[in-house]
C-alpha positions as CSV (number, residue, x, y, z in Angstrom):
1,M,109.4,331.6,148.3
2,K,111.4,329.9,151.0
3,P,110.1,326.4,151.7
4,I,108.7,325.6,155.1
5,K,111.3,323.6,157.1
6,I,110.2,320.7,159.1
7,I,112.5,318.8,161.5
8,R,111.5,315.2,162.2
9,A,113.3,313.8,165.3
10,V,113.5,310.4,166.9
11,T,115.8,309.1,169.6
12,A,117.4,306.1,167.8
13,S,118.2,306.1,164.1
14,Q,116.3,302.8,163.8
15,S,113.1,304.8,164.4
16,I,113.7,306.8,161.2
17,G,111.6,304.1,159.6
18,F,108.5,305.6,161.1
19,F,108.7,308.6,158.6
20,R,111.3,307.6,156.0
21,G,108.7,306.8,153.3
22,L,106.9,310.1,154.0
23,I,110.0,312.3,153.2
24,P,109.5,312.4,149.3
25,E,105.8,313.2,149.7
26,L,106.6,316.1,152.0
27,Q,109.2,317.4,149.6
28,E,106.8,317.2,146.7
29,S,104.4,319.2,148.8
30,G,107.0,322.0,149.1
31,Y,108.5,321.2,152.5
32,E,112.1,321.1,153.4
33,V,112.7,318.0,155.6
34,V,115.6,317.5,158.1
35,A,115.9,314.3,160.2
36,V,117.6,314.4,163.6
37,S,118.5,311.3,165.5
38,S,121.3,309.5,167.2
39,G,123.9,308.3,164.8
40,G,123.2,305.1,162.7
41,P,123.1,303.6,159.3
42,E,119.5,304.6,158.8
43,Q,120.5,308.2,158.3
44,K,121.9,307.2,154.9
45,D,118.3,306.4,153.9
46,V,117.3,310.0,154.7
47,E,120.1,311.3,152.5
48,K,119.1,309.0,149.7
49,A,115.7,310.5,149.9
50,G,117.2,313.9,149.3
51,A,116.9,315.2,152.8
52,K,119.5,316.2,155.4
53,A,120.3,314.0,158.4
54,I,121.8,315.5,161.5
55,T,123.3,313.5,164.4
56,V,122.4,314.4,168.0
57,N,123.2,311.4,170.2
58,M,120.5,310.7,172.8
59,E,120.2,308.0,175.5
60,R,117.0,306.0,175.6
61,H,117.1,305.8,179.3
62,I,117.4,308.4,182.0
63,S,120.9,309.8,182.1
64,P,121.0,313.4,183.5
65,I,124.5,314.4,182.3
66,K,124.2,312.9,178.9
67,D,120.6,314.3,178.5
68,L,121.8,317.8,179.3
69,R,124.6,317.4,176.7
70,S,122.0,316.2,174.2
71,L,119.7,319.2,175.0
72,W,122.6,321.7,174.4
73,Q,123.4,320.0,171.1
74,M,119.8,320.1,170.0
75,I,119.5,323.8,170.9
76,K,122.5,324.5,168.7
77,V,120.9,322.5,165.8
78,F,117.6,324.4,166.1
79,R,119.4,327.8,166.2
80,R,121.4,326.9,163.1
81,E,118.5,325.3,161.1
82,R,115.8,327.7,162.2
83,P,112.9,325.3,161.5
84,D,109.3,326.3,161.2
85,M,108.2,323.1,162.9
86,V,109.8,320.4,165.0
87,H,107.9,317.1,165.1
88,S,109.4,314.6,167.5
89,M,108.6,310.9,168.3
90,T,109.8,308.5,170.9
91,P,110.1,309.6,174.6
92,K,113.6,311.0,174.9
93,A,113.6,312.8,171.6
94,G,110.3,314.3,172.6
95,L,111.5,315.6,175.9
96,I,114.8,317.0,174.5
97,C,113.2,318.4,171.2
98,M,110.2,320.0,172.9
99,L,112.5,321.7,175.4
100,A,115.0,322.8,172.8
101,S,112.4,324.1,170.4
102,K,110.6,326.0,173.2
103,I,113.9,327.6,174.2
104,T,114.8,328.6,170.6
105,G,111.4,329.9,169.8
106,V,110.3,327.4,167.1
107,P,106.7,328.4,166.3
108,V,105.2,324.9,165.8
109,R,106.3,322.2,168.3
110,M,104.6,318.8,167.8
111,H,105.1,315.5,169.6
112,T,103.6,312.2,168.8
113,F,103.2,309.8,171.8
114,T,103.7,306.3,170.4
115,G,103.2,304.8,173.8
116,L,103.4,305.6,177.5
117,V,105.5,303.8,180.1
118,F,104.2,305.4,183.3
119,P,100.8,303.5,183.4
120,T,102.6,300.2,184.1
121,S,105.3,301.8,186.4
122,T,105.2,302.3,190.1
123,G,106.8,304.5,192.8
124,L,109.5,307.1,192.0
125,K,109.9,305.8,188.5
126,R,106.3,306.4,187.7
127,R,106.5,310.0,189.1
128,I,109.6,310.8,187.1
129,L,108.1,309.4,183.9
130,M,104.8,311.4,184.4
131,A,106.9,314.5,185.1
132,T,108.9,314.1,181.9
133,D,105.7,313.5,179.8
134,W,104.1,316.6,181.5
135,L,107.1,318.7,180.6
136,T,107.1,317.4,177.0
137,C,103.4,318.4,176.7
138,A,104.0,321.8,178.4
139,C,106.6,322.7,175.8
140,A,104.6,321.4,172.8
141,T,102.1,323.4,170.8
142,H,100.5,320.3,169.3
143,I,100.2,316.8,170.8
144,I,99.3,313.7,168.8
145,P,98.6,310.5,170.7
146,E,98.9,307.4,168.5
147,G,95.6,306.1,169.6
148,E,92.5,306.7,171.8
149,G,94.0,304.7,174.7
150,V,97.1,306.9,174.8
151,K,94.9,310.0,174.6
152,S,92.8,308.8,177.6
153,D,95.9,308.1,179.6
154,L,97.3,311.6,179.0
155,L,94.1,313.3,179.9
156,N,93.0,311.1,182.8
157,N,96.3,311.3,184.5
158,G,96.6,315.0,184.3
159,I,99.6,315.0,181.9
160,T,98.1,317.7,179.8
161,R,94.9,319.7,179.4
162,K,95.8,320.9,176.0
163,P,93.6,319.9,173.0
164,I,95.1,316.7,171.6
165,K,94.1,314.9,168.4
166,V,94.3,311.3,167.2
167,L,94.8,311.2,163.5
168,G,92.5,308.8,161.6
169,Y,92.1,305.6,163.5
170,G,95.5,306.0,165.2
171,N,98.9,304.5,164.3
172,C,101.7,306.7,162.9
173,R,103.1,304.5,160.2
174,G,100.3,302.6,158.5
175,I,100.8,299.4,156.5
176,D,102.0,298.9,153.0
177,L,99.5,296.4,151.7
178,E,101.5,295.6,148.6
179,R,104.5,294.6,150.7
180,F,102.4,292.7,153.3
181,N,100.5,290.6,150.7
182,P,99.8,287.0,151.5
183,G,99.3,286.3,147.8
184,N,103.0,287.1,147.0
185,E,104.5,284.0,145.4
186,E,108.0,284.6,146.6
187,L,106.8,284.9,150.2
188,R,104.6,281.8,149.8
189,H,107.7,279.9,148.7
190,K,109.7,281.0,151.7
191,A,106.8,280.3,154.0
192,A,106.5,276.8,152.7
193,E,110.0,276.1,153.9
194,I,109.0,277.1,157.4
195,K,105.4,275.8,157.7
196,E,104.7,272.4,159.2
197,D,101.6,270.8,157.7
198,G,99.0,269.6,160.1
199,I,100.5,271.7,163.0
200,F,98.6,274.8,164.3
201,T,101.3,277.4,164.6
202,F,101.1,280.4,166.9
203,I,103.6,283.2,166.4
204,F,104.9,286.0,168.6
205,I,107.0,288.9,167.2
206,G,108.8,291.3,169.5
207,R,111.5,291.5,172.1
208,L,111.7,288.4,174.3
209,V,111.3,290.3,177.6
210,R,109.0,290.1,180.6
211,D,106.9,293.1,179.6
212,K,105.9,291.5,176.3
213,G,104.2,288.7,178.3
214,I,106.7,286.0,177.3
215,N,106.5,284.3,180.7
216,E,102.7,283.9,180.4
217,L,102.9,282.9,176.8
218,V,105.4,280.1,177.3
219,G,103.5,278.9,180.4
220,A,100.2,278.9,178.5
221,F,101.7,277.2,175.5
222,K,103.4,274.5,177.6
223,R,100.0,273.5,179.0
224,L,98.3,273.7,175.6
225,N,101.0,271.6,173.8
226,S,100.7,268.9,176.4
227,Q,97.0,268.5,175.5
228,Y,97.3,269.3,171.8
229,P,100.7,268.0,170.5
230,A,100.0,269.2,167.0
231,T,100.8,272.8,168.0
232,R,103.8,274.9,167.6
233,L,105.0,278.3,168.9
234,I,107.4,280.5,167.0
235,L,109.2,283.3,168.8
236,V,110.6,286.0,166.5
237,G,112.7,288.6,168.2
238,P,115.9,289.4,170.2
239,E,116.6,288.6,173.8
240,E,117.3,291.5,176.0
241,P,118.1,290.0,179.4
242,E,119.7,293.1,180.7
243,L,116.4,295.1,180.4
244,A,113.6,292.8,181.6
245,P,114.9,289.3,182.1
246,L,112.6,286.3,181.7
247,L,112.0,283.8,184.5
248,P,114.6,281.0,184.7
249,E,111.9,278.4,184.1
250,T,110.7,280.3,181.0
251,I,114.2,280.3,179.5
252,A,114.6,276.6,180.3
253,E,111.2,275.8,178.7
254,I,112.1,277.7,175.5
255,K,115.4,275.8,175.2
256,S,114.0,272.3,176.0
257,N,110.6,272.3,174.4
258,G,110.9,271.0,170.8
259,A,107.5,272.6,169.9
260,I,108.9,276.1,170.7
261,N,111.1,277.7,168.0
262,A,113.0,280.8,169.1
263,V,114.4,282.0,165.8
264,G,115.9,285.4,166.9
265,E,115.5,288.7,165.2
266,Q,114.5,288.4,161.5
267,S,115.1,291.1,158.9
268,D,111.8,290.1,157.2
269,V,108.9,288.8,159.3
270,R,106.5,288.3,156.4
271,P,107.4,284.6,155.6
272,W,107.2,283.7,159.3
273,L,103.7,285.3,159.5
274,L,102.6,283.5,156.4
275,A,103.8,280.2,157.8
276,S,101.7,280.7,160.9
277,D,98.0,280.4,161.8
278,A,97.6,283.0,164.5
279,L,99.5,285.8,166.2
280,V,99.7,285.9,170.0
281,F,100.7,289.2,171.4
282,P,100.4,289.3,175.2
283,S,102.2,292.5,175.9
284,Y,101.7,294.5,179.1
285,R,101.8,297.9,177.4
286,E,102.0,299.4,173.9
287,G,101.4,302.6,172.0
288,F,100.0,301.1,168.8
289,P,101.7,297.8,168.0
290,N,102.6,297.5,164.3
291,V,103.1,293.8,164.5
292,V,99.3,293.3,165.1
293,I,98.6,295.3,162.0
294,E,101.2,293.4,160.0
295,A,99.8,290.1,161.1
296,G,96.3,291.1,160.1
297,A,97.5,292.3,156.7
298,M,98.9,288.8,156.2
299,G,95.6,287.2,157.1
300,L,96.2,286.1,160.6
301,P,93.7,286.4,163.5
302,S,95.3,287.6,166.7
303,I,95.1,287.0,170.5
304,V,96.0,290.3,172.2
305,T,95.8,291.7,175.7
306,D,93.4,294.5,176.7
307,I,95.9,297.3,176.3
308,N,96.3,300.6,174.4
309,G,96.6,300.1,170.7
310,S,95.9,296.3,170.6
311,R,92.3,296.8,171.6
312,E,91.9,299.5,168.9
313,I,93.1,297.1,166.1
314,I,91.3,293.9,167.2
315,I,87.5,293.8,167.2
316,E,86.5,291.0,169.6
317,G,85.3,287.9,167.6
318,E,85.8,289.6,164.2
319,N,89.6,289.5,163.6
320,G,90.8,288.1,166.9
321,I,90.1,288.0,170.6
322,I,91.1,290.3,173.5
323,I,92.2,288.9,176.9
324,P,93.4,290.4,180.2
325,S,97.1,291.1,180.5
326,K,99.4,289.2,182.8
327,D,96.9,286.3,182.9
328,T,98.4,282.9,181.9
329,E,95.0,281.1,182.3
330,A,93.2,283.6,180.1
331,L,95.9,283.2,177.5
332,Y,95.7,279.5,177.6
333,R,92.0,279.5,177.2
334,G,92.3,281.9,174.2
335,M,94.8,279.8,172.5
336,K,92.8,276.7,173.2
337,S,89.7,278.3,171.7
338,F,91.5,278.8,168.4
339,I,92.3,275.1,168.3
340,E,88.9,273.8,169.3
341,N,86.8,276.2,167.2
342,P,88.4,276.0,163.7
343,E,85.4,277.5,161.9
344,E,85.4,280.6,164.1
345,T,89.2,280.9,163.8
346,A,89.0,280.6,160.0
347,G,86.2,283.3,160.0
348,M,88.4,285.7,161.9
349,A,91.3,285.0,159.6
350,A,89.1,285.7,156.6
351,N,88.2,289.1,158.1
352,A,91.7,290.1,159.2
353,R,93.1,291.7,156.1
354,A,90.0,293.7,155.1
355,L,89.7,295.2,158.5
356,I,93.3,296.3,158.5
357,A,93.0,297.7,154.9
358,S,89.9,299.8,155.9
359,R,91.7,301.6,158.8
360,F,95.5,301.4,158.6
361,E,96.5,301.5,154.9
362,Q,99.7,303.5,154.6
363,S,98.6,306.1,152.1
364,Y,95.5,306.9,154.3
365,I,97.7,307.3,157.4
366,R,100.1,309.6,155.5
367,R,97.3,311.6,154.1
368,C,95.9,312.3,157.5
369,L,99.3,313.6,158.7
370,K,99.9,315.7,155.6
371,E,96.5,317.3,156.0
372,Y,97.2,318.1,159.6
373,Y,100.6,319.6,158.7
374,K,98.8,321.8,156.1
375,E,96.2,322.9,158.6
376,I,98.6,324.0,161.3
377,L,101.3,325.4,159.0
378,S,99.0,327.3,156.7
379,N,99.8,330.6,158.4
380,K,103.5,330.1,157.5
381,K,102.9,330.2,153.7
C-alpha cells in the first residue's frame, strides 16, 4: 500500500528543528515525510533522517513580488509531490502553503500558529497581518494554535470561525529532559566556569530587540544593581538593530555596566542557564516561548510578562511570577522580590523542573501530534 505522504513546511530552514526529531517516528508509523523550506544547512539533517528536503525560498517579511514567485514554486512542488497532507508552521510558509495546497487540491491542509504579530501591531500593518492570517485559516482544513492564548486571539478577533484545537497543554516541540538535565556533570563543569559565587544572576535568552523587552530589562536591572551590587545580568542572543533597534541609552548601559554581560548568540544555552539563578523574559508577544520551558527544565524560576505562552507555562508563585508587559517598574519589583525573598525563590526553583516535565515533555508533545495525524488521516488508509 502506498504510504501517506506528509509535507512539513517552514519559512526558514532553521525552523526545521521544530519537527526534525519527529521525522523518524512518522516514518516508523508508515508516513512518507517531505520537508519544504528556504535553502539552508538544516536541510541536510532532514536527508540524514531519510526524508526528502525541497527548497522553496520564502521571505520572512512582506514582499509581494517574491511572495508570488514563492507561491508559484510551491504550487509546482505540490503538483509534483501530490501530498495527502500539508502541515505548515511560521507565518509566511503558512500563507503560501495553505494557498498553494488549496489551489492544488491537497485534501488535508493544516497550519500551526506559533504566534501572532497583529495583536501588538497598529494601523495598516495590523490590518494587513490580520488579513493574511484570515486567508491562511480560510484555506486550511485544520488549524492548531500553539496555546490557549493564540486560540483566543484567533477567535476573538474574527480571524476564523472554524473549529481549532490546542494539542495537549500547547507548545509544538516539547522539551528533551535528558538533554536539559541540571544534573549533567559535563554541563555542571561548563557552568562552573561561568558562574560567579555569591552573585545572584538573572539571564535573558533571545534576540536583543525592543519587542523582547530589553529596554525595560536593562532599565530595571540598572536600578536593581545600584541597590544590590551582588547581582548580574547575562544577555544571550544576537543583536538585530535593523529590525527593532534598542534605545541609545540601553545600548550605552549594556556596554558600560560591568554587571551586564552580553555574550551574543550561543550554540548551547544549557551551561548559561545552569550558571544562572533566574530567567527574566519580558517579551511583548510570543506564541509559546521555548526558552521559558528550557529554563524551567534546568531548574530556574522565571519572571515573565503576561502574554500568550508565557502565562501558560508559568503558574504564579509556583515556578515563577507574571508581570505586565512594557512595565519597567513592575519588572524591577519582580526582580527585587527574587533577591529579597530567597526562600520563596528557592521554592519556585524546586518546583520548576517537575512542572515542565508534567506538561511539556517531548515524547508527550509528539504523541499528541501523531494521534491527531492518525485521527484526521484515518480515511486515507
